[in-house]
N, C-alpha and C positions, 0 to 999 in steps of 0.2 A: 504494498498500500504505499511506503513510505519513497519506494521506487518512483510508482507511477506518479504521486503526486508533484516531487522534484522536475520529473519529467516533462509531465504539464506544464508545470509555471515555466520551466525554461522554454517550451516551446511558444508559450504565451507573450513571454517578454521579448524574446527574438523576434518573432513577428512584427509587436509592436515598436521595435527597435529599426526596421527595413524603411526603407522608403517607399511612402506612399504613391499611388498613381490616382492622376486625375483628368478628367473628360475633357479634352482640347478641343473637339469640334464633334458634331453630330449631325445625323441626317443626310450626309454626304453621297452623292455617288460614286461609282467604285473608279471613274476616271476622275473626279477631285481628290477623294482619298488616296488613290497612287500618287498622283503628283504632290500631295503635300508631304506623304511618307519620302517622295524621293528628295524633297527639297530639304527636308531636317535629316537625312543621312549624309549630306554634303556637310553638315555641320556638328556629325559624330551624335546627333540626338534619336535616341532610339524611340521608336513608337509600339503600341500594340493598335491591333485594326480588330474590330469586331464588325460582324453582320448581324443588324437587328431589323426589326418590322419595316422601319420608316428609312433604312439606309444604312450606311456604313457610319461609326464610332469610332473617333481617333484617341487614345489617350497615352499621357507622359508622365514621368516623373514631376512631382510638385517643383523640385529644383529647376527644372527646364520650363516651366510654364513663360516667364519673363522672356527669355531668349524666343523661344519657340515664336509667339506671338508678334515679334518684333520683327523675325525672319519672314513671317508669312504676310505680315502687313507690306514690307518693302518689296516682297515677291509678287504680290496682286494675287494672293492665293488666300481661299478658293476663288476661281475665277467667278464674276458677276454673271449670273445668268440673265441672258438677254433675250425678250421677246421676242416673236417674229412679227411681221406686219398684220398676219390672221390672228393672232394670240392677242395683240393690242385692239384691233377692231371687232373682235367678239361681240356680240349683242348682249350687255350685263342688264340693261333696262330699257321700258318700250318707246321713251323718248329722249334723243340728246340734243342738247343745245348746240347752233353752230360752233358757239366758243369752244364747248365741250370737244367736239369734231376735229376742230383745228389744231385743240392740244394734243390731242391722240394722235391725229396724223403728225403733228411736228414729232412725236416723242416715236413713234414709231420709223418714222424716216432716220432719226438719230440713230436708234437702233439695228436698224440694217444696216447702214455706212459702218457704225461700230465693229457689226459682228465680221463686216468682209474686210477690213482695215486689222482686225486682231489675227488673220489667218497668215498674214507677213509674218515670215519667218524671222524673228528675233523681237517680236513686238511682246511685251508682257503686259501692259495695260494700255487700252485705246478707250478715248471718251470724245465724243461729239457732240458739239452743241451749234442748233441752228436759228437761223432766224429767216423766216420767208418775208417775200413781198406782202406789204399791206398799206392799203389806204387808211389814213389817219384824219379822223374830223376833226374841226371843221373844214379845215383848207385843202381836206384831202390830199395831204402832204404824202407820195410815197416813198416808205420805208424800203431799201433794197434788199436783196436777199445777201446773207454773208453766213461763213461758218467758220467755228475755231476747232482744232482738232488737236487735242492734248495726245503724245504718245509718251510710253515709257519703255524704254528697250534697253537689250543687253548688249554684249560686246560683239554680237554676231552682227547686228544689223549696222548699216551705213546711213546715218541721217542724210548726208548730203545724197547719196544715189536713189533712196527713196522719196525724199521730198516731194521733189516735181511729180511723179506717179503718182503720191496720196491726193495732191491737189486737184489734178485730172481727174482721179477717181472720185472726189468728191464733188467738184464741178460738174460731173455726168452724171450724178446719182440725185440731185438736188435742184428741183425745179426753178429756174430764173438764176440759175449762177452762170450757167455756162456762155451767156450772152454779157457778163458782169465784167469790171476789172478784176484781173486775178487777183489783185489785191485783198479782195473780199473775203479770199479764204486765207487763214492764218493757221498753220502750222508749227506746233511747237514740239519740240523732243526733250526728253528730261532722262537722263541715263540711271539705268537701274545699277545700284552697288551692292554688291553681296555682304553681308555681314560679317566679319573675324571674329570669331568668339576666342577671346584669349584667358582661357583658366589661371587664375593667380594662384600661386605654389604657396601652401602653409609648411613651415616648418616645424618640427615636433621633434626636438633632440638632434638625432643624427638622423631623422627623416624627413621626406618631401613627400607630400601628398597634397594631390586636387581638394577642393572643396569639397566636392562630394564625397571622395572617399575619406576625408578628415570625419566630416560629419556624420558616415557610417561606422567609422571606427568610435567615436562618440557616442554612438547610440546603443552601440554594441557594450560598450564598456560601462556605461549604466545598467544594461540591462542585466547585464554579468553582475555588478555588484548587488544590485535589486534581489536578484536570485541568490547571493551567496548570503545576504540580513535573512530573506527569508528562511533560507535551510537554518541558520543560526537561531532564530526565534522558534524555528519548527523543535528543535534537538531540546531548547531552554526550555521550552512549554512541557515536551514530553518528559524530560527529565523531572521537571518540579511535580509533575503528575504522579510518577513514579515513586518518586520521594513521600508526596503526601499520604498514596498507599502503604507503606512500608512504617508509618509514623515517625520519619525524620523532620 
């Protein structure tokens, strides 16, 4: 019985000393989950992947949460789900106002152009903002069409080589732009910078350890000390009971 008690106490304390996992993201598609796992693996962050009813769940160690979130934000993962033209214009009510229809049309158009630009090799994130021609009362001043394109790219893309092509693509995709001044289309490129995670080294006497190993060692040490104290108390209480029975 004593042996079983000590073994159970040791298992409980050991498990409590281990680094716990937390959910990083859930309800992911298989592709998004694989992209995230591949990106985190570049930075030596291990992940656990689970298939659940609503999609894939990814969990990681608590110590890696901050680094993982920063890495995925910079990498633009998971990719924003783009709605197709048909999805945006799916009937959701009986009557739509002209303003609602126009807003949905502009949004659907921008989504379609973003989807196309995102297919270019080296594009990490693409955003397109569109202004369509519109008559503004009372003087009916015409606002010309224009478009602004934001592209975050990695080192496999040359901005100078694709900028003119992106402009032509946008001009041909948006009504009223092909006949306008080419300056009505602005393309802005931002480079994607990979995060370099540098673990600090903690010195403990002659030993050097990474923060994760140090924390794990400290937890195991406390667990061992706690187990040792439990065993001493158990023997002390047991001895006291035996002495009380013999009348000492």
